[in-house]
C-alpha positions as CSV (number, residue, x, y, z in Angstrom):
1,M,49.1,-7.9,-96.3
2,N,45.0,-8.6,-96.6
3,V,44.5,-6.1,-93.3
4,I,45.4,-3.3,-95.9
5,P,41.6,-2.4,-97.3
6,D,41.9,-1.6,-101.2
7,L,40.8,2.1,-101.0
8,A,40.4,2.1,-104.7
9,T,38.0,-0.7,-105.8
10,Q,36.8,-1.6,-102.5
11,T,36.5,1.6,-100.4
12,P,34.8,1.1,-96.8
13,L,31.2,2.7,-97.0
14,W,32.0,5.3,-94.4
15,L,34.9,6.4,-95.8
16,A,33.3,7.0,-99.3
17,L,30.7,8.4,-98.0
18,L,32.9,11.4,-95.6
19,T,34.5,12.0,-98.8
20,V,31.1,12.9,-100.5
21,A,30.2,15.4,-97.7
22,V,33.4,16.9,-97.9
23,N,33.2,17.7,-101.0
24,A,29.1,18.7,-101.1
25,V,30.4,20.4,-97.9
26,V,32.7,22.4,-100.3
27,G,30.3,23.1,-103.4
28,A,27.2,24.2,-101.1
29,L,30.1,26.8,-99.5
30,R,30.8,28.5,-102.8
31,A,27.5,29.3,-103.4
32,T,26.6,30.5,-99.6
33,I,29.2,32.6,-99.8
34,D,29.0,34.1,-103.2
35,D,27.9,37.7,-102.1
36,E,27.6,38.7,-106.0
37,R,24.8,36.2,-106.8
38,H,22.3,35.0,-104.4
39,W,21.8,31.6,-104.9
40,D,18.5,30.3,-103.6
41,I,18.0,26.4,-102.4
42,V,18.1,24.9,-105.7
43,G,21.3,26.2,-106.6
44,V,22.8,25.9,-103.1
45,T,21.6,22.3,-103.8
46,T,23.0,21.7,-107.4
47,F,26.5,22.7,-106.3
48,G,26.9,20.8,-103.1
49,V,25.0,17.6,-105.0
50,L,27.9,18.1,-108.4
51,T,30.6,18.9,-106.2
52,G,30.1,15.8,-104.1
53,L,28.9,13.1,-106.7
54,G,30.3,14.7,-110.0
55,G,33.5,13.4,-110.0
56,G,31.9,9.8,-109.5
57,F,29.9,10.5,-112.4
58,I,32.5,11.4,-114.8
59,R,34.3,8.7,-113.4
60,D,31.6,6.4,-113.9
61,I,30.9,8.1,-117.2
62,L,33.8,7.5,-118.7
63,V,34.8,4.1,-118.2
64,G,31.1,2.7,-119.0
65,N,30.0,1.9,-115.6
66,L,26.5,2.8,-115.8
67,P,23.7,3.8,-114.4
68,V,27.1,5.4,-111.9
69,E,27.8,3.5,-108.5
70,S,26.8,6.6,-106.6
71,L,23.2,6.5,-107.7
72,R,22.3,2.5,-107.0
73,T,22.2,3.2,-103.7
74,P,20.6,6.3,-101.6
75,W,23.3,7.0,-99.3
76,F,25.5,8.8,-101.6
77,L,22.7,11.2,-102.3
78,T,21.3,11.3,-99.0
79,T,24.9,12.1,-97.6
80,A,25.2,15.1,-99.9
81,L,22.2,16.2,-99.0
82,A,22.2,15.8,-95.4
83,A,26.1,18.1,-96.2
84,I,24.0,20.6,-97.8
85,V,21.9,21.2,-95.0
86,L,24.5,21.1,-92.5
87,V,25.9,24.1,-94.5
88,L,22.6,26.4,-94.1
89,F,22.5,26.0,-90.7
90,V,26.4,25.9,-89.4
91,G,27.6,28.0,-92.5
92,E,31.1,30.2,-92.6
93,R,31.9,28.3,-89.6
94,V,32.7,25.3,-91.0
95,V,35.3,27.1,-92.5
96,R,37.0,27.9,-89.2
97,I,38.2,24.6,-88.8
98,Q,40.6,25.2,-91.6
99,V,43.3,21.5,-90.2
100,V,40.4,19.3,-90.5
101,V,38.9,21.0,-93.9
102,T,42.3,20.6,-95.5
103,L,43.3,17.2,-94.4
104,L,39.4,16.4,-95.6
105,N,39.7,18.0,-99.1
106,A,43.2,16.2,-99.2
107,L,41.8,12.8,-98.6
108,A,39.0,13.3,-100.9
109,L,41.4,14.3,-103.7
110,G,43.3,11.7,-103.8
111,L,40.2,9.0,-103.2
112,F,38.8,10.0,-106.3
113,A,42.2,10.3,-108.1
114,I,43.2,6.9,-107.2
115,T,39.7,5.4,-107.5
116,G,39.2,6.8,-111.4
117,V,42.9,5.2,-111.8
118,A,42.1,1.9,-110.5
119,Y,38.5,1.5,-112.3
120,A,39.7,2.9,-115.6
121,L,42.6,0.5,-115.1
122,R,39.9,-2.8,-114.7
123,A,38.3,-1.5,-117.7
124,G,41.2,-2.6,-119.9
125,L,42.1,1.6,-120.3
126,P,45.8,2.6,-121.1
127,V,48.2,4.1,-118.1
128,M,48.0,7.5,-119.8
129,S,43.9,7.2,-120.2
130,A,43.5,5.8,-116.9
131,L,45.8,9.2,-115.4
132,F,43.1,11.5,-117.5
133,I,40.2,9.6,-115.6
134,G,41.8,9.8,-112.2
135,V,42.4,13.8,-112.7
136,A,39.4,14.4,-114.1
137,S,37.4,12.7,-111.1
138,A,39.3,14.6,-108.5
139,V,38.6,17.9,-109.7
140,G,35.5,17.4,-111.9
141,G,32.7,18.3,-109.8
142,G,34.4,21.6,-108.8
143,V,34.7,22.8,-112.2
144,L,31.5,21.5,-113.2
145,V,30.5,23.8,-110.2
146,S,32.4,26.5,-111.6
147,V,30.9,25.9,-115.2
148,L,27.7,27.0,-113.8
149,K,28.6,30.1,-112.1
150,G,29.9,31.1,-115.1
151,E,33.3,31.3,-113.7
152,I,36.9,30.1,-115.0
153,P,38.1,27.0,-113.5
154,S,40.6,27.7,-111.2
155,I,42.9,24.5,-112.5
156,L,43.2,26.0,-115.6
157,V,44.7,29.6,-114.7
158,T,47.6,30.3,-111.9
159,S,46.2,28.4,-108.7
160,A,47.3,26.0,-105.9
161,P,48.3,23.0,-108.2
162,N,45.2,20.9,-106.8
163,A,44.9,19.0,-110.6
164,L,49.0,18.7,-110.8
165,V,48.6,16.6,-106.8
166,A,45.7,14.5,-108.5
167,L,48.0,13.7,-111.6
168,L,50.7,12.6,-109.0
169,T,48.5,10.7,-107.1
170,S,47.1,8.7,-109.9
171,G,50.4,8.4,-110.9
172,V,52.0,6.8,-107.2
173,Y,48.8,4.6,-107.4
174,A,49.3,3.1,-110.9
175,A,52.9,2.6,-110.6
176,V,52.8,1.2,-106.9
177,A,49.3,-1.1,-108.2
178,V,51.8,-3.1,-110.8
179,A,52.9,-4.7,-107.3
180,N,50.4,-4.5,-105.0
181,S,46.6,-2.6,-105.6
182,R,46.0,-2.7,-101.5
183,L,49.1,-1.2,-100.9
184,A,49.3,1.3,-103.8
185,G,46.2,2.7,-102.8
186,V,47.3,3.6,-99.0
187,I,50.6,5.1,-100.4
188,A,49.0,7.5,-103.0
189,I,46.6,8.9,-101.0
190,V,48.7,9.4,-98.0
191,T,51.3,10.9,-101.3
192,G,48.8,13.4,-102.2
193,I,48.0,14.3,-98.6
194,V,51.9,14.9,-98.0
195,V,52.1,17.3,-101.2
196,H,49.2,18.7,-101.0
197,Y,50.2,20.3,-97.3
198,A,53.5,20.9,-98.1
199,A,52.4,23.1,-101.4
200,Q,49.9,25.1,-99.1
201,W,52.5,25.7,-96.1
202,L,54.9,26.6,-99.0
203,G,52.2,28.7,-100.6
204,L,53.2,26.9,-104.2
205,R,50.9,28.1,-107.3
206,T,51.0,27.3,-110.9
207,R,52.8,29.4,-112.9
208,R,51.6,31.4,-116.1
209,A,52.0,29.3,-119.5
210,D,54.3,31.7,-121.0
211,S,57.7,30.3,-121.1
212,P,59.8,27.0,-120.3
213,S,59.4,28.0,-116.8
214,A,55.6,27.6,-116.4
215,L,57.1,24.1,-115.9
216,L,57.8,25.4,-112.4
217,F,56.1,26.8,-109.4
218,T,55.8,30.4,-108.1
219,R,55.5,31.4,-104.2
220,E,52.5,32.9,-103.4
221,S,53.1,36.9,-102.2
222,S,52.3,37.4,-98.6
223,E,50.9,41.0,-99.1
């Protein structure tokens, strides 16, 4: 079983950098395609860096792992900046590769979730706290950008169930890690990717929380 890398606590550098790059691209795109406000290079860079590294910042701050890991080496910040430059040159054409973008987004969400849970458990925090940190790590970068843009974070209103997918991924990791932490990382990420694709394929969205039916999902209208 040692042939399986511990994706949560010993993430291969190439995979960690890929995750940062994907999130940084998403963050930078949120600025460049915004027709209501004309963000300058500082704005685009801020959004890219926060989306790419923000989840790790939140995780490390919550578990007291300071200075935050992504700033202890130049690779993570360099990768985020390179991803931002890519967006400036390529722009919206990145979004056209929808299958690849969706896969990488799901992978990034899962990796941030399991690392958040793993670091919290290693810090001696209870499982409930670890799950909270896992979700906060997975969606935190996007929330920070939404706040800076003066928007309501999408996870707080009816939308694609990204936060719930992060919670499921975190829960699967915490449950399996009791027996095998290496296997837990792989199973949790695969689960997250499958559920992410299934929710997108079915057009599932969270419901308005005005009754017990809020625990269920609704399908997105095709109109």
